[in-house]
N, C-alpha and C positions, 0 to 999 in steps of 0.2 A: 503496498502500499505507502506510495508518495505521505510525504511529513511537509504536516498542514505549519501554516503558519502559527496556527493553534494547539498547533504538539508541543515547538519548538519553548513559547508563553507559557506555557505550561510546567515544562522542562525548568527552561529560566529563572520562573517565579516573577513575573513577567507580564504587564501588554502586549495583546498583539499589536495595538500601531508601532509600542520599541519594536516588536520584532522587527514591523516595516524599515521603521525610522534607520534600523541597526543595518539591515538589507541594502538597502536603497541608498546606502551611502549619507545616512541627512547630516549635517553636521553638531547640529545640537545634539548630541548623546555623553551620559555621561563615561568615565571614563571607564567605570565598572559596569555598571550597563551593560557599557557593552562588548569589555570581559565577558560577561556571563549569556550572554546575550551567543555570541561566536564560539563559545565551547559548549553550551548548547547544539549551535547551531553544526557545529563537526560532530556530535555528538548524537545525534538522530543522522545523520549525513543527508543534513536538508539542502537541494539543489533549488534554485530562481526560477521562475516559470518568464524566461523572460517574455518569450514574446505580448502575455498579456503583460508583458511591463514598460515592452516598446507599443503594445501597441494605447497601453491611457497617453506616449507619452507621444501618438505619432511617427511611429519612428516606424518604421521593418529590421533595422539591427543586419543593414548586411549591404556592401558595399561593394561601386563595380574598379576593379584595375584593369586597362588596358593597355597593350606593348601592340613595340607592330610585326610581335613574330611571337613564335610557345616554344620553338628550334633553339633555333639559340643557348648555351650556356650558358650566358650570363644574364641575358632575359628571364633563364629559368631560376638562377639560382636566388633571383634578387625576391619574384615573386614567390621563389620560398619561404625568401624572411617578412617577407608582408604580411605575407596569410600569420608567418608567425606568428609577426608583431599587433595582428589584428587580435588575434585569437587569445591577444592580453588585453584586448579594450571588449572582448566577449562582441565583437563582428564575425559576423560569415563573409569571403570574397568570392564576387563570382567575376569568372576571368574572362576575357575577350580577345581573341585574336584584331588587328584592324590594317593586319599585311598593308602601315605602311598609307592603305590611299582615303587622299584625303576627303569623302565622303565616312567614311565612317569613320573614321575617324570626328565630322561635324556628327555625328547625327552621336555618336559617344557624349558630345558633349554641349547636348542641342535636347535629344530625347530617349537617350541611354536609359532603357526597361526602370526613367524615371517614378514611378512607383513602385517598384519595388527594392527601391537603394535610398539611402542619406550618401552616398556620398561620396567621388571618381578620382579616383590617381590615373590621371594617363601622358603616357612619353611619346607626343605626340615626335612625325617626321611629317606631316606639309603640314598641318594645320599653323592657320598665320595671326594675326598679331591681327589682323581687322577680322577672322574669325570667330574671337573670344570677344570680342570691344561689341560686333551687332553679335550676342548667345542673348540670346529671353530663356532658356531654362535658370533657373539662382539653383540647383544642385549644386553643394561647396562641394567643391573641384578641386587638385594642390597635379601638377606637372610636372611630371622627376626631368628634367634636361636640362638646358640650358638657352632656352627658346622658348621668348617670351617673356621671360623672367616680372614686367613691369603688367604683362596681362592678368596673374593668375597668380599665387600662390605657388614658389618651386620651386627642386631639390634639385641639384647638379656639383661634379666637383667641380673644378678650375680646371678646364683644359689645357688653360694659355700654360697655365705652374705644369700641367702631368706634364703634359710635348716636351716641358723643359726639359723636367725632370731626368723624362730617357735620352734625349739629344745628350745634357749632360756625363747620362753612363756610360754614354759610349762616349765618350768629348773624355773620358778622365781615365778611363781603360786604352785612353791610345789611336782610339780611330778617323781616320778624319773624313771619308768622302762617305759619307753617312746615305746611305739609302734611302726610302720612300714610302711608303705602299698604306698612298690614304684611300677609304672608305668612301663616297661621296652616292649616301643615301636619298632616294627620294625624298630630299625637305627641305623648304624654302630658307636658299642659301648651307645650307650645311653647316648650322656655328659651330658645331660638335668641330666640327672636321679641321675649318678653321678656323677657331679659336687652338686645334693642336695644332697646323700644322706653322701656327704664328704664332708657339712659344721651341720651336721644330727653329728657326729664324731667330730670336730674341737668344736661345743658345750657339749656336755660331758664330753671330755678333760677335757676343761673348768672347771667347773664343780669338777673332780675328780672320773668322772664313765667312768668306762668298755665299752667299743663294747660292743654287746654280740652278736654275728651272727645268733641267733636265733628269736629276737626280729626285725625280717627283715620279712617280707611278699608279696612276688612279682607276680605279675598281669602284665601278656602278654596284655594286654586295658582295658580300664576306664566304661570298662563296669558293669552295678553293679550286676549280679552275681558273677565277677570274687573279687568287694569287697568284696560281700557276704561269698562268700569261704576264704578269707582272714584275713577279720576278723574273724571267726573261727576256725583257723591254734589258732590266736593268743590267744585267747580267753582258749586257751587247753592246754595253754600250764602249768607248775605248780607254779609255779610266775603269780601273776595276770599283767596284768597290770593293772596302771592306766592311759595314756593316747596311743594318736592316735596320730601319723601327721604323712598324705594322701602326698601324691605328688599332688593331682590337688584338684578343690571342687568337682566335680562330685565324683571322692570317695569318696571322706570323705564325702561324704552323704551319696550315701547310705552305709558307714560304717555304721552313727548314726542310720539306719536302723535297719539296720541288732546285733546293740546294745540295739535298743528301742523295739525289738519284741525275745533275749532274756532277757529282762524284766533287764540291767543296764540302770543306768540312766546319760544320760550327761548335765551332768559335774561332775556335785557328782560322782561317779561310774571314769567316764574314757574320759578326756577331749579331743576331736576330737579340730587337725587345719587339713585347709585342702593348698592352692595355684590356687589362679589366679581372686580372685576379679569381681567373674562372676556373675552375682544381684540377681540371684537364692536363692545362699548366703541369704536375709536378709528375703527372705520369708516359708522358709524352720524351723520345730520349737525346738528346740532353734539355733539359728539367726548365721551362720557357724563362728568361727573368721576364721583369712585367709593375703595370702601374699595375696599384691595388690597392682603385677606388674603397674605400669606409661604406659594405654598403649593407651591413648592420648600422651607423646611420643612418644611411639613406634611409632606411630602411623603417626606424624606429623614429628620424625627422619626418616621411612625407605621410605616417598615419595622426603620429599626433598631433599634428596641423588640424591632418582633416580633420580628425575628435572633435577638435579646435572649434574650425567649423563649424562638422556641425553642433553644435551646445551654443554657438551664439561667444562661445568667452577669445575668439584674435580680435586681434586689433582694425580696424576701417585700414581697406589697401591692402594689394600684392605686397607677401613678404619674401621673402630671397634667399636660405638660407646652401653656403656653402659647405657642403660635408668633406674630410678630410682623404687621401690615401699616402700609400706606403710603395715607394720602390722595392723591390723585392729579387736585389741581384738574384740568378740562379749560373746551369751552363752555359748554358749558349750567352750567356756572355760575357763567364768568369775561368768555365771550366771544371775541373773536375777539385778547383782549390776551395779553398774552403767562404760559403754566403755568406755576406749576412744578411738582416732589415735595417733600412734606413728609411724611419718616418717622414714624413712632408708632409706636415695638414693644414689643413687651410683653415681658417677660423668662422664660425657658429656665426654667418653676418644678415639675422630679421632687419629689412628695412622695406621703404614703398619705392 
């Protein structure tokens, strides 16, 4: 039989109203009463009826997470963390895939199951600032990434700083001809890609090296075939490269495979570094050096910001939060020698 509030009240020697106040985290309950009720709740194994509570609050207890893809390791790992964090707030996550399609993204922010969800976390690839400004739906929204930071709450790492850190690492180990495999997803301007490239340029300039456009290979997607073709283009340059900075880990692993097929040794001939910090990077040979975004902080911050919007406790105006990242040198740049972790954390800054 399901435990009732009345059962808990009788065991604790308090009123049903007091039990209800404790269950709903009402602040005006004395510590002594809260302790007695909590002990009774634990002893009887009481579980609140979330459906009834959400009904009283006019909420569904569900949020949406809309991603461009659910196949890539980075988005899968991030989704896992967001689901776990949402559970801490007693929220269920509905996951949708937009495939980076503009109409699908518009549907997410305009009318996406609004009768079912309390809020939305979205990774936009094509959605523009004008689309958000024209938005009529008032469902709370948090964006993941550096696009449209002034149009809605957003959480992202500093991609320029990440690109600079990756390039500086390659420079620190003595590489000077650093090729780039830059993914250009179908988005409005490719802000993340552009910022990483600007970080690369900044590191070169600080080292007294000129930027050479021919060292940049662009691919439309993160498919292995695209990375292999891009690697071949860079290997065909008259002056050989001695390092590769790939704008995500999947590109980097595909590039390493192609280098192996072409008879190059990593990192002896060409050092390779990626971005994303996906778990698969430790399962390849050599293990992949990477820029590892603080995905746990991204998940925690995104869910917290969304909950604040749902509850109406957030400040007015869009908030922009920067999450940190870690440079993780592994065998693809350091060889078999001992590697160490180096943290370079962006401050968490909120603002309009």
